[in-house]
VEXGUDREN-369809 format. One record per residue (C-alpha): residue number from 1; residue in three letters; z, y, x. Coordinates in nm, 2 decimals, m for minus. Layout:
+-----+------+--------+--------+--------+
| pos | code |      Z |      Y |      X |
+-----+------+--------+--------+--------+
| NUM |  ALA |      Z |      Y |      X |
...
+-----+------+--------+--------+--------+
END
This chain:
+-----+------+--------+--------+--------+
| pos | code |      Z |      Y |      X |
+-----+------+--------+--------+--------+
|   1 |  MET |  10.66 |   9.98 |   7.72 |
|   2 |  ASN |  10.52 |  10.17 |   8.01 |
|   3 |  GLY |  10.67 |  10.12 |   8.36 |
|   4 |  SER |  10.67 |  10.49 |   8.42 |
|   5 |  THR |  10.91 |  10.55 |   8.14 |
|   6 |  LEU |  11.17 |  10.32 |   8.29 |
|   7 |  SER |  11.45 |  10.49 |   8.48 |
|   8 |  GLU |  11.47 |  10.42 |   8.86 |
|   9 |  SER |  11.80 |  10.23 |   8.80 |
|  10 |  VAL |  11.63 |   9.99 |   8.55 |
|  11 |  GLN |  11.34 |   9.94 |   8.78 |
|  12 |  MET |  11.57 |   9.86 |   9.07 |
|  13 |  TYR |  11.75 |   9.59 |   8.86 |
|  14 |  LEU |  11.42 |   9.44 |   8.74 |
|  15 |  VAL |  11.27 |   9.41 |   9.08 |
|  16 |  THR |  11.59 |   9.27 |   9.23 |
|  17 |  ILE |  11.62 |   9.01 |   8.96 |
|  18 |  ILE |  11.27 |   8.89 |   9.01 |
|  19 |  ARG |  11.32 |   8.86 |   9.38 |
|  20 |  LEU |  11.63 |   8.65 |   9.33 |
|  21 |  GLN |  11.50 |   8.44 |   9.04 |
|  22 |  THR |  11.37 |   8.09 |   9.14 |
|  23 |  ASP |  11.23 |   7.82 |   8.92 |
|  24 |  GLU |  11.30 |   8.02 |   8.60 |
|  25 |  GLN |  11.68 |   7.98 |   8.66 |
|  26 |  PRO |  11.92 |   8.26 |   8.56 |
|  27 |  VAL |  12.04 |   8.49 |   8.84 |
|  28 |  SER |  12.42 |   8.50 |   8.86 |
|  29 |  LEU |  12.58 |   8.84 |   8.81 |
|  30 |  SER |  12.79 |   8.80 |   9.12 |
|  31 |  GLN |  12.47 |   8.74 |   9.33 |
|  32 |  LEU |  12.30 |   9.04 |   9.17 |
|  33 |  ALA |  12.61 |   9.26 |   9.24 |
|  34 |  ARG |  12.62 |   9.16 |   9.61 |
|  35 |  ARG |  12.25 |   9.23 |   9.65 |
|  36 |  LEU |  12.28 |   9.57 |   9.49 |
|  37 |  SER |  12.62 |   9.66 |   9.64 |
|  38 |  ILE |  12.74 |   9.74 |   9.28 |
|  39 |  SER |  13.05 |   9.63 |   9.11 |
|  40 |  PRO |  13.02 |   9.32 |   8.88 |
|  41 |  VAL |  13.14 |   9.53 |   8.58 |
|  42 |  SER |  12.85 |   9.77 |   8.63 |
|  43 |  VAL |  12.61 |   9.49 |   8.66 |
|  44 |  ASN |  12.74 |   9.33 |   8.35 |
|  45 |  GLU |  12.69 |   9.65 |   8.15 |
|  46 |  MET |  12.33 |   9.70 |   8.28 |
|  47 |  CYS |  12.23 |   9.34 |   8.21 |
|  48 |  ARG |  12.34 |   9.39 |   7.85 |
|  49 |  ARG |  12.13 |   9.71 |   7.83 |
|  50 |  LEU |  11.83 |   9.53 |   7.97 |
|  51 |  GLN |  11.87 |   9.26 |   7.70 |
|  52 |  GLU |  11.88 |   9.54 |   7.43 |
|  53 |  GLN |  11.55 |   9.68 |   7.57 |
|  54 |  GLY |  11.39 |   9.33 |   7.55 |
|  55 |  LEU |  11.35 |   9.31 |   7.93 |
|  56 |  ALA |  11.61 |   9.04 |   8.01 |
|  57 |  ILE |  11.81 |   8.76 |   7.85 |
|  58 |  TYR |  12.18 |   8.78 |   7.94 |
|  59 |  ARG |  12.37 |   8.45 |   7.93 |
|  60 |  PRO |  12.75 |   8.49 |   7.97 |
|  61 |  TYR |  12.89 |   8.28 |   8.26 |
|  62 |  LYS |  12.53 |   8.18 |   8.36 |
|  63 |  GLY |  12.35 |   8.49 |   8.45 |
|  64 |  VAL |  12.04 |   8.70 |   8.36 |
|  65 |  LEU |  11.68 |   8.59 |   8.32 |
|  66 |  LEU |  11.38 |   8.83 |   8.28 |
|  67 |  THR |  11.17 |   8.81 |   7.96 |
|  68 |  ALA |  10.79 |   8.80 |   7.98 |
|  69 |  GLU |  10.79 |   9.18 |   7.94 |
|  70 |  GLY |  11.06 |   9.22 |   8.20 |
|  71 |  LYS |  10.87 |   9.01 |   8.44 |
|  72 |  ARG |  10.55 |   9.20 |   8.38 |
|  73 |  GLN |  10.73 |   9.53 |   8.45 |
|  74 |  ALA |  10.90 |   9.39 |   8.76 |
|  75 |  CYS |  10.56 |   9.26 |   8.89 |
|  76 |  GLN |  10.42 |   9.61 |   8.86 |
|  77 |  ILE |  10.70 |   9.75 |   9.07 |
|  78 |  LEU |  10.64 |   9.48 |   9.33 |
|  79 |  ARG |  10.27 |   9.56 |   9.32 |
|  80 |  ARG |  10.34 |   9.93 |   9.41 |
|  81 |  HIS |  10.60 |   9.83 |   9.67 |
|  82 |  ARG |  10.38 |   9.58 |   9.85 |
|  83 |  LEU |  10.07 |   9.79 |   9.85 |
|  84 |  TRP |  10.26 |  10.07 |  10.01 |
|  85 |  GLU |  10.39 |   9.82 |  10.27 |
|  86 |  VAL |  10.03 |   9.72 |  10.35 |
|  87 |  PHE |   9.92 |  10.08 |  10.38 |
|  88 |  LEU |  10.21 |  10.18 |  10.60 |
|  89 |  VAL |  10.17 |   9.89 |  10.84 |
|  90 |  GLU |   9.79 |   9.86 |  10.86 |
|  91 |  ARG |   9.70 |  10.23 |  10.84 |
|  92 |  LEU |  10.00 |  10.42 |  10.98 |
|  93 |  GLY |  10.14 |  10.17 |  11.23 |
|  94 |  PHE |  10.48 |  10.13 |  11.08 |
|  95 |  GLU |  10.69 |   9.82 |  11.16 |
|  96 |  PRO |  10.72 |   9.59 |  10.86 |
|  97 |  SER |  11.09 |   9.66 |  10.83 |
|  98 |  GLN |  11.03 |  10.03 |  10.83 |
|  99 |  ALA |  10.75 |  10.00 |  10.58 |
| 100 |  HIS |  10.98 |   9.80 |  10.35 |
| 101 |  GLU |  11.25 |  10.08 |  10.35 |
| 102 |  ALA |  10.99 |  10.35 |  10.28 |
| 103 |  ALA |  10.82 |  10.15 |  10.01 |
| 104 |  CYS |  11.16 |  10.11 |   9.83 |
| 105 |  ARG |  11.14 |  10.48 |   9.77 |
| 106 |  LEU |  10.77 |  10.52 |   9.70 |
| 107 |  GLU |  10.76 |  10.23 |   9.45 |
| 108 |  HIS |  10.94 |  10.45 |   9.19 |
| 109 |  ALA |  10.72 |  10.75 |   9.22 |
| 110 |  THR |  10.36 |  10.62 |   9.23 |
| 111 |  PRO |  10.14 |  10.68 |   8.92 |
| 112 |  GLU |   9.91 |  10.40 |   8.81 |
| 113 |  LEU |   9.59 |  10.59 |   8.91 |
| 114 |  LEU |   9.72 |  10.62 |   9.26 |
| 115 |  VAL |   9.81 |  10.25 |   9.26 |
| 116 |  GLU |   9.45 |  10.16 |   9.17 |
| 117 |  ARG |   9.30 |  10.39 |   9.43 |
| 118 |  LEU |   9.54 |  10.26 |   9.70 |
| 119 |  ASP |   9.45 |   9.90 |   9.61 |
| 120 |  ALA |   9.07 |   9.97 |   9.64 |
| 121 |  PHE |   9.13 |  10.17 |   9.96 |
| 122 |  LEU |   9.30 |   9.88 |  10.12 |
| 123 |  GLY |   9.03 |   9.63 |  10.01 |
| 124 |  TYR |   9.24 |   9.46 |   9.74 |
| 125 |  PRO |   9.50 |   9.28 |   9.97 |
| 126 |  GLN |   9.64 |   8.95 |   9.86 |
| 127 |  VAL |   9.97 |   8.97 |  10.05 |
| 128 |  ASN |  10.20 |   9.22 |  10.22 |
| 129 |  PRO |  10.29 |   9.21 |  10.59 |
| 130 |  PHE |  10.56 |   8.95 |  10.51 |
| 131 |  GLY |  10.30 |   8.72 |  10.35 |
| 132 |  GLN |  10.44 |   8.78 |  10.00 |
| 133 |  PRO |  10.18 |   8.80 |   9.72 |
| 134 |  VAL |  10.07 |   9.14 |   9.58 |
| 135 |  PRO |  10.07 |   9.11 |   9.20 |
| 136 |  ARG |   9.75 |   9.20 |   9.03 |
| 137 |  PRO |   9.70 |   9.48 |   8.78 |
| 138 |  GLN |   9.77 |   9.25 |   8.48 |
| 139 |  GLY |  10.12 |   9.19 |   8.62 |
| 140 |  GLU |  10.05 |   8.84 |   8.75 |
| 141 |  GLU |  10.21 |   8.74 |   9.08 |
| 142 |  SER |  10.06 |   8.39 |   9.10 |
| 143 |  ILE |   9.78 |   8.34 |   9.36 |
| 144 |  PRO |   9.60 |   8.03 |   9.49 |
| 145 |  PRO |   9.82 |   7.80 |   9.70 |
| 146 |  SER |   9.79 |   7.83 |  10.08 |
| 147 |  VAL |   9.68 |   7.54 |  10.30 |
| 148 |  SER |   9.70 |   7.47 |  10.67 |
| 149 |  LEU |   9.43 |   7.62 |  10.88 |
| 150 |  LEU |   9.33 |   7.27 |  10.99 |
| 151 |  GLU |   9.23 |   7.20 |  10.62 |
| 152 |  PHE |   9.02 |   7.52 |  10.58 |
| 153 |  PRO |   8.64 |   7.48 |  10.58 |
| 154 |  VAL |   8.42 |   7.60 |  10.86 |
| 155 |  GLY |   8.21 |   7.91 |  10.79 |
| 156 |  ARG |   8.45 |   8.06 |  10.54 |
| 157 |  ARG |   8.67 |   8.37 |  10.58 |
| 158 |  ALA |   9.04 |   8.29 |  10.57 |
| 159 |  TYR |   9.33 |   8.51 |  10.48 |
| 160 |  PHE |   9.64 |   8.47 |  10.70 |
| 161 |  VAL |   9.94 |   8.41 |  10.48 |
| 162 |  ARG |  10.22 |   8.31 |  10.72 |
| 163 |  TYR |  10.29 |   8.11 |  11.04 |
| 164 |  GLU |  10.55 |   7.83 |  11.05 |
| 165 |  GLY |  10.64 |   7.79 |  11.41 |
| 166 |  ASP |  10.82 |   7.93 |  11.71 |
| 167 |  GLU |  10.84 |   8.29 |  11.81 |
| 168 |  ALA |  10.64 |   8.26 |  12.13 |
| 169 |  ALA |  10.34 |   8.12 |  11.94 |
| 170 |  ARG |  10.39 |   8.39 |  11.68 |
| 171 |  ALA |  10.38 |   8.66 |  11.95 |
| 172 |  PHE |  10.06 |   8.51 |  12.09 |
| 173 |  LEU |   9.89 |   8.52 |  11.75 |
| 174 |  GLN |   9.99 |   8.88 |  11.69 |
| 175 |  GLU |   9.84 |   8.98 |  12.03 |
| 176 |  GLU |   9.51 |   8.82 |  11.91 |
| 177 |  GLY |   9.53 |   9.02 |  11.58 |
| 178 |  LEU |   9.63 |   8.72 |  11.37 |
| 179 |  SER |   9.93 |   8.80 |  11.15 |
| 180 |  PRO |  10.01 |   8.80 |  10.78 |
| 181 |  GLY |   9.75 |   9.01 |  10.59 |
| 182 |  SER |   9.47 |   8.97 |  10.85 |
| 183 |  THR |   9.14 |   8.79 |  10.78 |
| 184 |  PHE |   8.91 |   8.60 |  11.01 |
| 185 |  GLU |   8.63 |   8.35 |  11.00 |
| 186 |  VAL |   8.66 |   7.98 |  11.10 |
| 187 |  VAL |   8.36 |   7.93 |  11.33 |
| 188 |  ALA |   8.40 |   7.58 |  11.45 |
| 189 |  VAL |   8.65 |   7.29 |  11.46 |
| 190 |  GLY |   8.66 |   7.05 |  11.75 |
| 191 |  GLN |   8.88 |   6.75 |  11.84 |
| 192 |  GLU |   9.13 |   6.96 |  12.04 |
| 193 |  ASN |   9.09 |   7.32 |  11.91 |
| 194 |  LEU |   8.94 |   7.56 |  11.66 |
| 195 |  LEU |   8.73 |   7.86 |  11.72 |
| 196 |  LEU |   8.79 |   8.17 |  11.51 |
| 197 |  LYS |   8.61 |   8.50 |  11.49 |
| 198 |  LYS |   8.82 |   8.82 |  11.42 |
| 199 |  GLY |   8.58 |   9.10 |  11.39 |
| 200 |  SER |   8.38 |   9.08 |  11.72 |
| 201 |  HIS |   8.65 |   8.90 |  11.90 |
| 202 |  PHE |   8.67 |   8.51 |  11.93 |
| 203 |  VAL |   8.99 |   8.32 |  11.95 |
| 204 |  ALA |   9.04 |   7.96 |  12.04 |
| 205 |  LEU |   9.35 |   7.78 |  11.90 |
| 206 |  ALA |   9.49 |   7.44 |  11.98 |
| 207 |  ARG |   9.51 |   7.21 |  11.67 |
| 208 |  GLY |   9.88 |   7.19 |  11.70 |
| 209 |  LEU |   9.91 |   7.57 |  11.67 |
| 210 |  ALA |   9.66 |   7.59 |  11.39 |
| 211 |  GLN |   9.86 |   7.33 |  11.19 |
| 212 |  GLY |  10.14 |   7.58 |  11.14 |
| 213 |  ILE |   9.91 |   7.86 |  11.02 |
| 214 |  LYS |   9.89 |   7.89 |  10.64 |
| 215 |  VAL |   9.58 |   8.05 |  10.49 |
| 216 |  ARG |   9.39 |   8.09 |  10.17 |
| 217 |  ALA |   9.03 |   8.20 |  10.10 |
| 218 |  ALA |   8.98 |   8.58 |  10.17 |
| 219 |  ILE |   8.88 |   8.78 |   9.87 |
| 220 |  GLY |   8.76 |   9.14 |   9.85 |
| 221 |  LYS |   8.77 |   9.23 |  10.22 |
| 222 |  GLY |   8.54 |   9.22 |  10.52 |
| 223 |  GLU |   8.59 |   9.01 |  10.83 |
| 224 |  ASN |   8.89 |   9.22 |  10.91 |
| 225 |  GLY |   9.09 |   9.49 |  10.75 |
| 226 |  GLU |   8.93 |   9.76 |  10.97 |
| 227 |  GLU |   8.58 |   9.67 |  10.88 |
| 228 |  THR |   8.61 |   9.78 |  10.52 |
| 229 |  MET |   8.75 |  10.11 |  10.63 |
| 230 |  ASN |   8.48 |  10.16 |  10.89 |
| 231 |  LYS |   8.21 |  10.11 |  10.63 |
| 232 |  MET |   8.38 |  10.35 |  10.40 |
| 233 |  GLN |   8.41 |  10.61 |  10.67 |
| 234 |  GLU |   8.04 |  10.56 |  10.77 |
| 235 |  THR |   7.95 |  10.62 |  10.41 |
| 236 |  MET |   8.16 |  10.94 |  10.40 |
| 237 |  ASN |   7.99 |  11.06 |  10.72 |
| 238 |  GLU |   7.64 |  10.99 |  10.58 |
| 239 |  THR |   7.71 |  11.19 |  10.26 |
| 240 |  GLN |   7.90 |  11.49 |  10.40 |
| 241 |  GLY |   7.57 |  11.68 |  10.43 |
| 242 |  ALA |   7.48 |  11.64 |  10.07 |
| 243 |  GLU |   7.54 |  11.93 |   9.83 |
| 244 |  THR |   7.69 |  11.70 |   9.57 |
| 245 |  VAL |   7.83 |  11.35 |   9.55 |
| 246 |  THR |   7.71 |  11.16 |   9.24 |
| 247 |  ARG |   7.93 |  10.87 |   9.11 |
| 248 |  VAL |   7.77 |  10.64 |   8.86 |
| 249 |  SER |   7.80 |  10.27 |   8.74 |
| 250 |  LEU |   7.56 |  10.04 |   8.93 |
| 251 |  ASP |   7.34 |   9.98 |   8.62 |
| 252 |  LYS |   7.24 |  10.35 |   8.63 |
| 253 |  LEU |   7.06 |  10.33 |   8.96 |
| 254 |  GLY |   6.68 |  10.34 |   8.96 |
| 255 |  LEU |   6.44 |  10.12 |   9.15 |
| 256 |  GLY |   6.47 |  10.19 |   9.52 |
| 257 |  GLN |   6.80 |  10.39 |   9.49 |
| 258 |  LYS |   7.11 |  10.31 |   9.70 |
| 259 |  GLY |   7.47 |  10.35 |   9.63 |
| 260 |  VAL |   7.80 |  10.26 |   9.81 |
| 261 |  VAL |   8.05 |  10.07 |   9.61 |
| 262 |  VAL |   8.37 |  10.26 |   9.54 |
| 263 |  HIS |   8.54 |  10.05 |   9.27 |
| 264 |  VAL |   8.49 |   9.71 |   9.10 |
| 265 |  SER |   8.65 |   9.69 |   8.76 |
| 266 |  GLY |   8.65 |   9.40 |   8.50 |
| 267 |  GLN |   8.89 |   9.12 |   8.49 |
| 268 |  GLY |   8.93 |   8.75 |   8.57 |
| 269 |  PHE |   8.63 |   8.53 |   8.66 |
| 270 |  VAL |   8.37 |   8.81 |   8.63 |
| 271 |  ARG |   8.54 |   9.04 |   8.87 |
| 272 |  GLN |   8.62 |   8.76 |   9.11 |
| 273 |  ARG |   8.26 |   8.64 |   9.11 |
| 274 |  THR |   8.13 |   8.99 |   9.18 |
| 275 |  MET |   8.36 |   9.03 |   9.48 |
| 276 |  ASP |   8.28 |   8.68 |   9.61 |
| 277 |  MET |   7.92 |   8.78 |   9.62 |
| 278 |  GLY |   8.01 |   9.06 |   9.87 |
| 279 |  ILE |   8.02 |   9.35 |   9.63 |
| 280 |  VAL |   8.34 |   9.52 |   9.75 |
| 281 |  PRO |   8.43 |   9.88 |   9.82 |
| 282 |  GLY |   8.23 |  10.01 |  10.12 |
| 283 |  THR |   7.93 |   9.79 |  10.06 |
| 284 |  VAL |   7.58 |   9.96 |  10.03 |
| 285 |  VAL |   7.38 |   9.82 |   9.74 |
| 286 |  LYS |   7.00 |   9.89 |   9.68 |
| 287 |  VAL |   6.80 |   9.83 |   9.36 |
| 288 |  VAL |   6.49 |   9.62 |   9.46 |
| 289 |  LYS |   6.37 |   9.49 |   9.12 |
| 290 |  VAL |   6.42 |   9.55 |   8.75 |
| 291 |  ALA |   6.32 |   9.29 |   8.49 |
| 292 |  PRO |   6.06 |   9.41 |   8.24 |
| 293 |  LEU |   6.32 |   9.46 |   7.97 |
| 294 |  GLY |   6.57 |   9.61 |   8.21 |
| 295 |  ASP |   6.79 |   9.30 |   8.24 |
| 296 |  PRO |   6.87 |   9.14 |   8.49 |
| 297 |  ILE |   6.86 |   9.38 |   8.79 |
| 298 |  GLU |   6.80 |   9.26 |   9.14 |
| 299 |  PHE |   6.99 |   9.42 |   9.43 |
| 300 |  GLU |   6.98 |   9.40 |   9.80 |
| 301 |  VAL |   7.34 |   9.35 |   9.94 |
| 302 |  LYS |   7.41 |   9.29 |  10.31 |
| 303 |  GLY |   7.06 |   9.16 |  10.39 |
| 304 |  TYR |   7.02 |   8.93 |  10.09 |
| 305 |  ASN |   6.91 |   8.97 |   9.73 |
| 306 |  LEU |   7.11 |   8.89 |   9.42 |
| 307 |  SER |   7.07 |   8.94 |   9.05 |
| 308 |  LEU |   7.32 |   9.08 |   8.81 |
| 309 |  ARG |   7.32 |   9.12 |   8.44 |
| 310 |  ARG |   7.34 |   9.48 |   8.33 |
| 311 |  SER |   7.68 |   9.41 |   8.17 |
| 312 |  GLU |   7.81 |   9.30 |   8.51 |
| 313 |  ALA |   7.66 |   9.60 |   8.69 |
| 314 |  GLU |   7.84 |   9.83 |   8.44 |
| 315 |  ASN |   8.17 |   9.73 |   8.60 |
| 316 |  ILE |   8.07 |   9.84 |   8.95 |
| 317 |  MET |   8.11 |  10.21 |   9.04 |
| 318 |  VAL |   7.90 |  10.35 |   9.32 |
| 319 |  GLU |   7.84 |  10.68 |   9.49 |
| 320 |  LEU |   7.47 |  10.76 |   9.49 |
| 321 |  LEU |   7.32 |  10.79 |   9.84 |
| 322 |  GLU |   7.03 |  11.03 |   9.91 |
| 323 |  GLU |   6.69 |  10.85 |   9.94 |
| 324 |  GLU |   6.56 |  10.84 |  10.29 |
| 325 |  ARG |   6.28 |  11.09 |  10.36 |
+-----+------+--------+--------+--------+
END
């Protein structure tokens, strides 16, 4: 069943149920009715319809629970909703509450191709502005657990998940550009404070404040959300004078050719490994060496060299850059 074939009403029920459901326990119909501002009779009827469609399990006097297919469909709706929230807040300057309201309408009218392009454009964000996970394309909402910033290793990029503390400290962090969805590097840890780098800006935090900041390893973005966009914009500026823009998979580049990464496909470990090596949208990649039999291929990425199997390079789409004259 394709999510685009579901009515807006069904989508609304699925996403509401998954938001209310905890620890695989049924959601009571009265709770669902209150959240949707709909009569219990109407909710009862719809839950029975969801069960007939294989999207939910309705248990009289207990409530409703999503099936595996129902949860997959609900996660896809959440994915569209939360990606729009990230876009509206980070790119258009909406307040999170405003973005949530707008995303409630956009989530029902976003085709899958636009979702994929939006995800890549934003640098594959892990959480929305509220620190909630953005489900992946496979319909999975689970992501690595977050840890206190004090437990995070030095020299790694961290992804800000949430802050557990008072409003005054939260306001200070926001002024420094540290809020859910932002990324930064942990530069040093001392006995009394930590030194962070946010883009070109350094921030010193007391250990007590850092204790309440929950983070996880940043994946698929630069040192900050703006960096990826800047690189993409620079690439666009560099290629505006060209007569044509050629888009090919990375394995098609010849020796000495350059391309800017526009999309990384594949699934699971392979895709994650590729992005961990710094091959993310906006990155310029150059072929510096090809093995005698054509496999593997050595590339220059961000000042260092790495080798990829041809099968791995096939999953990376780039726009060919003109050779320097």
